[in-house]
C-alpha positions as CSV (number, residue, x, y, z in Angstrom):
1,M,9.9,2.9,-13.8
2,K,13.1,1.2,-12.6
3,T,13.6,-0.5,-9.1
4,T,16.9,-1.0,-7.2
5,N,16.9,-4.0,-5.2
6,I,19.5,-4.1,-2.3
7,M,19.8,-7.6,-1.2
8,K,23.5,-7.7,-0.1
9,S,25.4,-5.3,2.1
10,A,27.9,-4.8,-0.8
11,M,25.3,-3.4,-2.9
12,A,24.3,-0.9,-0.4
13,A,27.6,1.0,-1.2
14,L,26.6,1.3,-4.9
15,L,23.3,3.2,-3.9
16,A,25.3,6.4,-3.9
17,L,25.8,6.0,-7.6
18,T,21.9,5.8,-8.4
19,M,21.1,9.2,-6.7
20,T,22.8,12.4,-7.7
21,A,24.1,14.3,-4.6
22,C,22.2,17.6,-5.2
23,G,20.2,18.0,-2.0
24,S,21.1,19.7,1.0
25,G,18.8,17.7,3.5
26,T,16.3,19.6,5.7
27,A,14.9,19.2,9.2
28,A,11.3,18.6,9.7
29,G,10.2,22.4,10.3
30,E,12.1,23.9,7.6
31,P,11.7,24.3,3.9
32,A,14.1,22.6,1.7
33,G,16.2,23.1,-1.5
34,N,18.7,26.0,-1.9
35,E,20.9,24.6,-4.7
36,S,20.1,25.2,-8.3
37,E,20.5,23.2,-11.5
38,A,20.4,25.6,-14.8
39,G,18.8,28.2,-12.4
40,K,16.2,25.8,-11.0
41,T,15.9,24.9,-7.4
42,V,16.6,21.0,-7.0
43,Y,14.8,18.8,-4.2
44,K,15.9,15.3,-3.8
45,V,13.3,12.5,-3.0
46,A,13.8,9.0,-1.9
47,V,10.7,6.6,-2.8
48,V,10.8,3.4,-1.0
49,K,8.5,0.4,-1.6
50,Q,8.2,-2.2,1.0
51,L,8.2,-4.7,-1.7
52,D,7.2,-5.4,-5.2
53,H,3.6,-5.9,-6.1
54,A,0.7,-4.4,-8.1
55,S,-0.9,-2.4,-5.1
56,L,2.7,-0.6,-4.2
57,D,3.8,-0.3,-7.7
58,E,0.5,1.5,-8.6
59,I,1.2,3.8,-5.7
60,A,4.7,4.4,-6.6
61,N,4.0,5.2,-10.3
62,A,1.4,7.7,-9.2
63,I,3.7,9.2,-6.8
64,T,6.5,9.8,-9.4
65,A,4.1,10.9,-12.0
66,E,2.9,13.6,-9.5
67,L,6.3,14.6,-8.6
68,D,7.0,15.2,-12.2
69,A,3.9,17.1,-12.7
70,L,4.7,19.3,-9.7
71,A,8.2,19.8,-10.8
72,E,7.0,21.3,-14.3
73,Q,4.2,23.4,-12.5
74,N,6.5,25.0,-10.1
75,G,9.6,25.3,-12.4
76,V,11.9,23.1,-10.1
77,V,13.7,19.8,-10.5
78,I,12.6,17.0,-8.2
79,D,15.2,14.3,-8.4
80,Y,13.9,10.9,-7.0
81,G,16.4,8.7,-8.9
82,D,15.1,5.1,-8.8
83,V,12.3,3.9,-6.8
84,Y,13.7,1.4,-4.2
85,S,12.2,-1.9,-3.1
86,G,13.1,-3.4,0.3
87,Q,12.0,-6.7,-0.9
88,N,9.9,-7.0,2.5
89,D,13.1,-7.4,4.2
90,Q,13.9,-5.1,7.4
91,T,17.6,-5.3,6.8
92,T,17.5,-4.1,3.2
93,L,15.2,-1.5,4.3
94,Q,17.6,-0.3,6.9
95,Q,20.2,-0.2,4.3
96,I,18.1,1.9,2.1
97,G,17.1,4.3,4.9
98,S,20.9,4.7,6.0
99,Q,21.8,5.7,2.4
100,A,19.0,8.0,1.9
101,I,20.0,9.9,5.1
102,A,23.5,9.9,4.1
103,D,22.6,11.3,0.6
104,K,20.8,14.1,2.4
105,V,17.5,13.8,0.7
106,D,14.9,16.4,1.4
107,V,11.9,13.9,2.1
108,I,11.5,10.2,2.1
109,I,8.5,8.7,0.8
110,P,7.8,5.1,2.0
111,I,5.0,2.8,0.9
112,A,3.5,0.3,3.3
113,T,4.0,0.0,7.0
114,L,7.3,-2.0,7.6
115,A,8.8,0.7,5.0
116,A,7.3,3.5,6.9
117,Q,8.3,2.4,10.2
118,T,12.0,1.6,9.2
119,M,12.4,5.0,7.3
120,T,10.9,6.8,10.4
121,A,13.7,5.3,12.4
122,A,16.5,6.1,10.0
123,A,15.3,9.8,10.0
124,G,15.2,10.0,13.7
125,D,18.4,11.8,14.2
126,T,18.3,14.1,11.3
127,E,14.4,14.7,11.6
128,T,14.4,14.4,7.7
129,P,10.6,14.5,6.6
130,V,8.9,11.3,6.0
131,V,5.8,11.3,4.2
132,Y,4.3,7.6,4.0
133,A,1.7,6.2,1.7
134,A,-0.8,3.7,2.2
135,I,-0.8,2.9,6.1
136,S,-4.0,1.2,7.2
137,D,-3.6,1.9,10.9
138,P,-1.0,4.7,11.6
139,E,-1.7,4.8,15.4
140,A,-1.2,1.0,15.8
141,A,2.0,1.3,13.7
142,E,3.3,4.1,16.1
143,L,3.6,6.6,13.3
144,T,1.6,9.4,15.1
145,G,2.7,12.3,17.1
146,I,6.0,12.5,15.4
147,S,7.0,16.0,14.2
148,Y,8.7,14.9,11.1
149,V,6.2,12.1,10.0
150,S,2.9,12.4,8.1
151,G,1.2,10.7,5.2
152,T,-1.8,9.0,3.9
153,S,-4.0,6.0,5.4
154,D,-6.0,3.5,3.3
155,A,-7.8,2.5,6.4
156,L,-10.6,0.0,5.2
157,N,-14.1,0.1,5.8
158,T,-14.4,-3.8,7.1
159,E,-18.0,-3.6,7.9
160,L,-18.9,-2.3,4.5
161,I,-17.1,-5.4,2.8
162,M,-18.9,-7.6,5.2
163,Q,-22.1,-6.0,4.1
164,M,-21.2,-6.4,0.4
165,M,-20.7,-10.2,0.9
166,F,-24.1,-10.7,2.4
167,T,-25.9,-8.5,-0.1
168,Q,-24.3,-10.5,-2.8
169,N,-25.2,-13.9,-1.3
170,K,-27.8,-14.0,1.8
171,Q,-27.1,-17.7,2.2
172,I,-23.3,-17.3,3.4
173,K,-22.8,-19.7,6.5
174,K,-19.0,-19.8,6.7
175,I,-16.4,-17.0,5.8
176,G,-12.7,-17.5,5.2
177,L,-10.4,-15.1,6.8
178,L,-7.0,-14.9,4.7
179,Y,-4.2,-13.0,5.8
180,S,-0.6,-12.7,7.1
181,K,0.2,-12.5,10.8
182,S,3.2,-10.4,9.8
183,E,1.2,-7.7,8.2
184,A,0.4,-5.0,10.5
185,N,-2.2,-3.7,8.1
186,S,-4.3,-6.8,8.6
187,A,-4.5,-6.9,12.5
188,K,-7.2,-4.4,12.9
189,P,-9.6,-5.3,10.0
190,I,-9.3,-9.0,10.8
191,E,-10.5,-8.2,14.5
192,E,-13.3,-6.0,13.0
193,A,-14.4,-8.9,10.7
194,K,-14.4,-11.4,13.5
195,K,-16.4,-8.9,15.5
196,F,-19.1,-8.6,12.9
197,L,-19.2,-12.1,12.1
198,D,-19.7,-13.2,15.8
199,E,-22.2,-10.7,16.3
200,N,-24.2,-11.8,13.4
201,G,-23.8,-15.6,14.2
202,I,-21.6,-16.3,11.0
203,A,-18.8,-19.1,11.2
204,Y,-15.4,-18.3,10.0
205,V,-12.1,-20.1,9.5
206,E,-8.7,-18.3,9.7
207,A,-5.8,-19.1,7.5
208,N,-2.4,-17.5,7.2
209,G,0.7,-17.4,5.3
210,N,4.1,-15.4,5.3
211,T,5.4,-16.7,1.9
212,N,3.7,-17.4,-1.6
213,D,3.9,-20.9,-0.9
214,E,2.4,-20.8,2.6
215,V,-0.4,-18.4,1.1
216,I,-1.2,-20.9,-1.6
217,Q,-1.4,-23.9,0.9
218,A,-3.6,-21.5,3.3
219,A,-6.0,-20.7,0.3
220,S,-6.2,-24.6,-0.3
221,S,-7.2,-25.0,3.3
222,L,-10.1,-22.8,2.9
223,I,-11.3,-24.4,-0.2
224,G,-11.1,-27.7,1.8
225,E,-13.2,-26.0,4.5
226,K,-15.7,-25.3,1.9
227,V,-16.2,-21.6,2.9
228,D,-18.6,-19.5,0.9
229,A,-16.5,-16.6,0.7
230,V,-13.0,-15.2,1.6
231,F,-12.0,-11.9,2.9
232,T,-8.5,-10.5,3.0
233,P,-7.8,-7.0,4.0
234,T,-5.0,-4.7,2.5
235,D,-2.4,-7.3,3.1
236,N,0.7,-6.9,1.1
237,V,1.8,-10.7,1.6
238,I,-1.5,-12.2,0.2
239,M,-1.5,-9.4,-2.5
240,A,2.0,-10.9,-3.8
241,A,0.3,-14.4,-4.2
242,E,-3.0,-13.2,-5.6
243,L,-2.4,-14.2,-9.3
244,A,-1.9,-17.8,-8.1
245,I,-4.7,-18.1,-5.6
246,A,-7.3,-16.3,-7.5
247,P,-7.8,-19.1,-10.3
248,M,-8.0,-21.6,-7.1
249,F,-10.8,-19.8,-5.7
250,A,-12.6,-19.0,-8.9
251,E,-12.5,-22.8,-9.7
252,A,-13.9,-23.6,-6.3
253,G,-16.8,-21.1,-6.7
254,I,-15.5,-19.0,-3.9
255,P,-15.4,-15.2,-4.3
256,H,-12.5,-13.5,-2.9
257,Y,-13.4,-10.0,-1.4
258,T,-10.4,-7.9,-0.7
259,G,-9.2,-4.5,0.6
260,A,-7.9,-3.0,-2.4
261,D,-8.5,-2.8,-6.3
262,S,-4.9,-4.1,-7.0
263,F,-6.0,-7.5,-5.7
264,V,-9.1,-7.6,-8.0
265,R,-6.9,-6.6,-11.0
266,N,-4.9,-9.8,-10.0
267,G,-8.0,-12.0,-10.2
268,A,-10.1,-11.4,-6.9
269,F,-13.7,-10.9,-7.3
270,T,-14.3,-7.4,-5.7
271,T,-13.4,-4.5,-3.2
272,C,-14.9,-1.4,-2.0
273,G,-11.8,0.7,-0.9
274,V,-9.3,3.4,-1.8
275,N,-8.2,4.4,-5.3
276,Y,-4.4,3.8,-5.1
277,T,-3.4,6.1,-7.9
278,E,-5.3,9.0,-6.1
279,L,-3.6,8.0,-2.8
280,G,-0.4,8.2,-4.5
281,K,-1.0,11.5,-5.8
282,K,-2.0,12.9,-2.5
283,T,1.0,11.5,-0.9
284,A,3.3,13.2,-3.4
285,D,1.4,16.7,-2.9
286,L,2.0,16.2,0.8
287,A,5.7,15.4,0.3
288,F,6.1,18.5,-1.8
289,E,4.4,20.6,0.8
290,A,6.8,19.3,3.5
291,I,9.9,20.2,1.3
292,T,8.7,23.5,0.2
293,K,6.8,24.7,3.3
294,G,7.9,22.5,6.2
295,M,6.1,20.0,8.1
296,D,4.4,22.4,10.6
297,G,1.1,22.6,8.5
298,L,0.6,18.8,8.1
299,K,-1.6,16.5,10.1
300,D,-0.6,13.3,11.6
301,Y,-2.1,11.6,8.6
302,Y,-4.9,12.0,5.8
303,L,-7.5,9.4,5.6
304,M,-8.3,8.7,1.9
305,D,-12.0,8.3,0.7
306,G,-13.2,5.0,-0.5
307,G,-16.6,4.6,-2.2
308,I,-15.2,2.8,-5.3
309,V,-16.4,-0.7,-5.9
310,T,-13.9,-2.6,-8.2
311,V,-15.2,-5.8,-9.8
312,N,-13.4,-8.2,-12.0
313,T,-15.6,-9.2,-14.7
314,E,-13.8,-12.3,-15.8
315,T,-13.8,-13.6,-12.1
316,A,-17.6,-12.7,-11.8
317,E,-18.3,-14.6,-15.0
318,A,-16.1,-17.7,-13.7
319,L,-18.2,-17.6,-10.6
320,G,-21.5,-17.1,-12.2
321,I,-22.1,-14.0,-10.0
322,N,-24.4,-11.2,-11.2
323,Y,-22.7,-8.2,-9.4
324,E,-25.3,-5.6,-10.1
325,V,-26.4,-5.3,-6.6
326,L,-22.9,-4.0,-5.7
327,K,-23.7,-0.6,-7.4
328,D,-25.4,0.3,-4.1
329,F,-22.2,0.5,-2.2
330,G,-20.4,2.9,-4.7
331,E,-19.1,3.9,-8.0
332,L,-18.8,0.5,-10.0
333,V,-15.4,0.1,-11.8
334,E,-15.1,-3.1,-13.9
335,V,-11.6,-4.5,-14.7
336,V,-10.2,-7.8,-16.1
337,T,-7.2,-9.8,-14.6
338,T,-3.7,-8.5,-15.5
339,E,-0.4,-9.3,-14.3
340,D,0.6,-5.8,-13.4
């Protein structure tokens, strides 16, 4: 998968060269695609990641793979060009959104909250369908009740993650909460975690960061606080730094419980949550429905099932943890650390 990074306004003008102008553009309630290429109907799609990291890459790869499969199954052409990355910068995302609308795409598929919010705003005048992926709290993100918007939610079962912690170690006295205040995805699960810990009389320490260096510093502070475990929800900023902080936690003997399997594949201890490959596939299916049948039949959003416990066996070994008890929380998937 190629990724186009638009970091300067001058580069925005070059975006037109990266997507062939074969789509007619469509309002939310109408099916799309009347032009043909070699006798086939052509649909034009813009896939937009909020930034580059393992979780969003996994979703983007699943989306494009499913779009390819749908094109073959239905005898059509789905032109998604390059997968764009906003580099976690709203100005860059706005440039991408404006270009997608100018190119008259049939649907925009943004991945993560800021990307979804920005693409929804960009599509407001034309009501071009927006089908987002991996929004933890669509209502809080103000992405519900909009006729041209739908998508998939990876809402986290925070209480279940808390229960996993205390099942694994009944002697926990203090929890570290590591997240970014800039991430809308983190607000609700962090509040849920605090409520759970308060009700159970467990101390907690909060640490925040908005850049990799700040996240590393925040992780160091939690180690200094001698927390017994760390919890991070589906936070894109923390995920981008996971490869750096995972060895720090492992060396300190602190298990990192997270909101997505991509963290675990980058070195965190475990999660129980959504399979992002399945989420990406579902998102692509919804986007195809939006451009072939219109948005009228789609819900505000679709909540993905969890029930998959992912454990990093290398991290578990470094921590000296027997993770067999986690089988009671869902299907157990064992992984090792990769940089993908």
